[in-house]
N, C-alpha and C positions, 0 to 999 in steps of 0.2 A: 224180397224182391230184388229182381234182377236191374242190374246197375247198367245204366244208358252207355250205350260206348264212348261219346262225348265225356261224359264224367270219369272216366278212368284217365282220360287226357288231363282233363281239370285238376284230377288229385295231385299227379304227375305235377303240374306246374305247381300247383299248392305248396307240394312239399320242397319243389326248388325254390320258389319266393322266401320260403320259412327260413332256409339254409344261407340266401344269400343275403338276409336284411338282419338276421340274428346278433350280428357283430357290433353293430351300433351302439345296444348299451355296453357293452364292454370295453368300447373305448377309454373308460374312466377305470376299469378294473386293472388292464394293461398298464396305464401312467401311473395310476396311485399305488395300486398293491405291489405291482412286479417291476417297478422302476422302469419302465419299457421310454426310451425318450420319446418325447413327442410327435418329431420328425420322424422316428421308426413307426409310428401307431398312424400318423397321416399317411405315410405312402402305402402300409397294409391295406389301408381303407380306400386308398387310390389305386392297389392293385387290384382290384373288384372289375374297374373299368377296364384298366390295361388286357385285361382276360376276354372280357364281356366283348366289347366292340367290335373288335378283328373275327371271333368266332361266330357275331349275329350275319357278318356279313359275308364269310366262307362257307358258313354249314347250310346255307339255302340251297345253291346248289348239289350238295353232295344228298341233301333229302330227297330230292326230287327225282336225283338218278337212282339213290340205295332206297328211299321209302324213307316215310315219318319214324315207324316203329323200330329200327337198328338204332336210329340216332336218338329217342327218347327211354331207349333200354340204356345206352351207354349214359346220358344224362342222368340218370336215378343212380348208376355206380359212383360218377362223377363228384354228384353233390353229396354223397355220402362220403366219400373219399376226401373232399375237401374237410368237413367236420372232424376227420377222424383224424387228418394230419393237424388240425389245430389242437384236436383234445390229447396227442401224445405228443407234440412239440411243445407245449407249455406256452412259456415265454420267450420262446428262441424267437429271434427276428427273422428266421431263415422260414421257420415251419410258419409265422404269422404271414410272411408275402409269398409261401406256397400255398397255403390253403386258401388266402384269398384270392389270389390267381386261379385255382380250381373252381371256385365259387363263381367267378366270374365266367369261367369258361361254362360251367354246367347253365348258367342263366342265359347266357348268348345263344348255346344250341338250343333251349329250352324253349326262348319267348318267340323266335319269328315263325321257326317251323310248327309247333305246340301253336301258335293263334291260328293260324293257317288249319293245322289238322282239326280242333275244335269245330272251324268254320265246315270242312268237308264233311264232318260228322253231324251237322245239325242240318240237313236238308229238308225245306218245308217247314224250316221254325219260324221264317219270317223275316224280314230285313233286319239288318242290324244283331239280329238275335247271334251268330255267331261271335262277334266284337266283344257284346257283353257276356259272354259265357266266357270268354278269354280274360276276362277283363278282372271278372269277379273273384275267380281262384287264385289270381297274380295278385291281387289286393289285401285278399285274407290271410294269404301266405307272409308277404310283405308285415302285415300289421301284428300276427299271431307269434311269427318269430322272436322280435326283438319284446315283446311283450313277457312271453316267456321264459326268454332269458333273463330279462330283467329281474322277473322275480325267483328264479334260482340264484341266479348271483348274487341277489342283496341278502338274502335272509336263507342260504342252503351253504353248507362247506363247499370247497372246492368249485370258488365262481369260475374260474380256466376252463374247468373241463367239464362240467355237469350241464349246462346250456347245448355243448355239443354232441353230449351224449344222446341228450334228449333226440336231437335230429336224427342221430343216426338210429335210434329205435322207432322214428316217425317213419322214416323211409324204408325201414324194414318191414312197415305194415304197408306203405303204399305200392312197391314194388311190385307183390305178386298179383296186387289187384290191375295194375296198368302194366303189366308185362304182355298182354295179350289183347291190348286194345287194337282194333279192327285196322288193316292197313289202309289207305286211299291214295297214294302215290301212284300214278299210273292209271287210275280209274279214267272216265270219262271225261269227268269234272276237272280233272289237272292235267290230260294228255289230250285236249282236242287241237286243231290247227293254229296256230298262230294269227290271228287278225294284224290287219297292217301297222296299227302301232304299237311300241315297246316299251317295258319296262322307265325306260328313260324320259319317254313322253308323259306318262302318269306321273312322273317325279317333278315334271316342268311345267306339268297342266296350272292354271291361274287356281285351281280349289289348292291344289298342293299347295302353293307358293304362297299364298296371301293367307290361306286359314288353317293349314295342318305345319304347315312347318315353322311361323312365327310362334304358334301357342305350344309347342312339343315340350321344348325346355323346361316350361313352365311347370310341367308335370311332378317333375322329381324335384325342381327348386322351389316348391311350395311344401312341397313333403320333407327335406330334408330343411328346410330353414325350422318346420316345427320340431325333428325329434333328433336334427346333429347341433343345430345354431343356439336355440333359447334355451335348452339346458343348462350349456355352458354361460349363458348373459344372464340370464333368472336362475340361478340353483336352489333347488329344493333341499336344502341342510338336512342332513340326518338319513334320506332316504335317496341319494342322488341317482345310483345305478337303478333303482326299480323305478323313480320317477321318470327316470330317461326313458325305460322301455316304455312305462305306460304312458308317456307321451306318444311314441311310437306307434301302441297300439290302438290310441284314439286317435289319433289323424289316420290310420289306415281304414280303422271301424268307420270313422266318418264317410269316408271315400266310397267302403263297400256300400253302407246303408244308403248313400245318394244315387247310387246305380241305376235298381230300379225305378228311378223317378223321369232318366234320363229318355225313355221313349216318350213318354208323357211332355218332357218339355219340346223334344223335336215334333210333338204333332201340334204343338199350340204355335209354334213358330220355327222355320227351317235352320234358324241359328242359337235356337234355344237352349240346348245343351251347351254350347262354346260358350253364349254372352253369360249364362248363370255362369259358368266355371269362372270365368274373369273377374265377374263380379263379388264371387267370394273370395276369390284370391286376393283383390283389392281390399277386401274388408279384414282379411286375414294378415296382410302385412300393415295395416295399421292398427290393430290390435296388438300384435307385434311389438311394433314401434312404443307404442303405449307400457305394455308389458314391461318393455325394458326401462322405458324413462320413469316411471312408477316402481321398478324393482319388486315387483307385486306376482309374484308364483300365480296366483289364484287366477290372472288373467292369460295364464297359458292355456287352459282348459278350451275358453270359446275361442282361442288362437287358433289350436289343435284342431278343433272341429271345421273351421271357416277355412283353413290352409287343407284340411285333408276334404273336405267337399270340392275344394279347386283340384286338387288331385283326382279326384274320383269323376269328375264329370269332364274334366278336358281328355284323361286316358279315353274313356268310353265315346266320347266326339273323335277324337282323332282316330281311332281304330275301326269305327263305324264309316268316318268318310275315307279311309283308307282302304275298306273293303268295299263301299260301295266304288271308288275308281277304279282298282283293279282287276284283271279277271282271274279265274282262279289259279289258274298255273302261276301266277305273277302275286299272288297274295303273299306268300311267304317273304320274298323277295320286299316288297312296297312295306308290309309291316316290320320286315328287318332293318328298315332305311327309317322307318318313324320310330323305334325302339332305339336307335341311337341318338338320334335325335331329342328324346325324352332324358335320355342319359347325360346330354349335355348339362341339364340342371343339377347334377350329383359336385358341379364345380361351384354351387353355389358357397357351399363353405371356404373353400377356399378363397374366394372374393372377398366374402366378410373379413376372414383374418387377413388377406393381405390389405385392405384399404382401411384397419380398424385405428391405425397412426394418422389418416388421413380423414377418415369420413365417419362420422359417430355411428356407431349402429343403427341407433334411431334415425338417424337422417338417411340411414342407406335403405332403411324400411319403408320411410315414408316416399322417396325416390322411387323403391321398386313399386308401393303401391299407386303411384301415379304411373308409372309406365304401363302397368299392368289393367288398368282404367282407358289410358290410349289404345290398348290392342283392341276394344270394343267397336270403336269405330272403324279401327284399321283395317280390321279382318273381315268388317263388313263389308267392303269392297270386294267385286264379284264381275266378273267379265260374263257376257252372254253372248251364246251363239244359236245359231237354228238346230234343230236336231239334223242327225246324219239321217241320209235314206234309211228308209226299213229299221231304222233304230227301234219306235213304237211296236213294231211285230217283237223285235229280238227281246225285248225289256219291257212287257205288258206292267211290270209292277216296280214301278219307280222305287230308288235305293231309299233310304233315309234322309232327310237333311236336301230332300228336292234335288238329289245329283241324279244325273243321267249317264249311264256308259255310253262310248261313242267309239267309233273309228279312226278319227281324227283330232287333233288339237287345235286352237283357234291360234291366229298368228301370234297373241298376245301370250301364249303359251311357251314361248322361247327365252322364257326369263332362265337362267341358269342360279341354281343354289350354291352359294358360296360357301358349304359345308363340307369341312375334311372329310367327314362319316359317308356323306353324300357320295361326295368324288371317289371316296375307294369303291362305293356298291356299282357305281354306273361302269367304273372298269373290271368289276369282276362280273356285271352281270349284263356284260354289253349284246350277249347273244341272246337273252330273255326276250318272249315276245308275249304281247298281251295285249289288252285294249288299251283305250286313253281316256279323257275325262270330258268333264262339258268344257 
């Protein structure tokens, strides 16, 4: 059977996601088996974000100018190279930092342009289909990578090397399949004359400010709580490495399994996916507090399922909203900003560690549950406006969640988002043009 073009890009994103998250269950290997200092292991984990966020913001104009395919080809090579550096470098701190930095660069170059590329290769697939098709392989890779790495490192020899060798072999299989995916940059869908409103207006519009931005960091805050924080607070004695990988796999598998339901949730309520994701997050943090308080590893299972569902639904809700707000030529840039906001959630482990002496983890999780629950009424606030003249004829099929594209923003859209990653993006993309929001 012939593979559909968008599936080729999806495979590439799956492989990059695998390589990005395979490091999570290996943190204990470096700390306990190789004697790498805790601070250095934490720095290596953070190096991923250092490479990812600037690349996300800078790669989009390059991919618009030179094409999606050259970028993704380079991504495939860099992702495999990151694992090669970690494989050859062993427990060298320089190799750890370099390998994780390369993994971040590969992810940053893949996620923004890759999301837009899948959407562009999905014409006529229905509203929101492109966003869901991009979220599924990303989530699958994020889950499969640490699951495989945890199993290989727990029960087979060479725990510092074999997981990386598995990723290199995977990329060797994926690269020929994704190498010649059809180019879309410069096509009529991405090279149309720019309407009046630009990317800056999309990021300032009420739908982005009040719905997308507040919930985006929770995407990875929920996920990392499950597989990066809880295994250290509620250890599973004897199989800690495998358990950490299994928790990561279960978390992301739950996020993957819930994503097909998101379309049905959106049909029943314009905010259904987002509200359901927030409710799952609040439940997950309550379960996390209970597991820590009782020191009961079995409670990590329902906690991972709830936090994974939160991750999956909020990721789809955010990407679908961004897809609805941005014009085709601005989708890669808007998606890059969204991913930057989601990766702010990777700070959750550091926040918990920094506050551990002042705020017990149980109290922290209960406060987090309360904050997530309050986001439901907070993000329900919406500002309405009249449709711009001719809008109905331009967009006969409204995008999901009741969003409409238009050529101007409301007065209330002139809120600024005080997030450093967005400020960087606005400076980088000030020349881009696109449609605005509701």
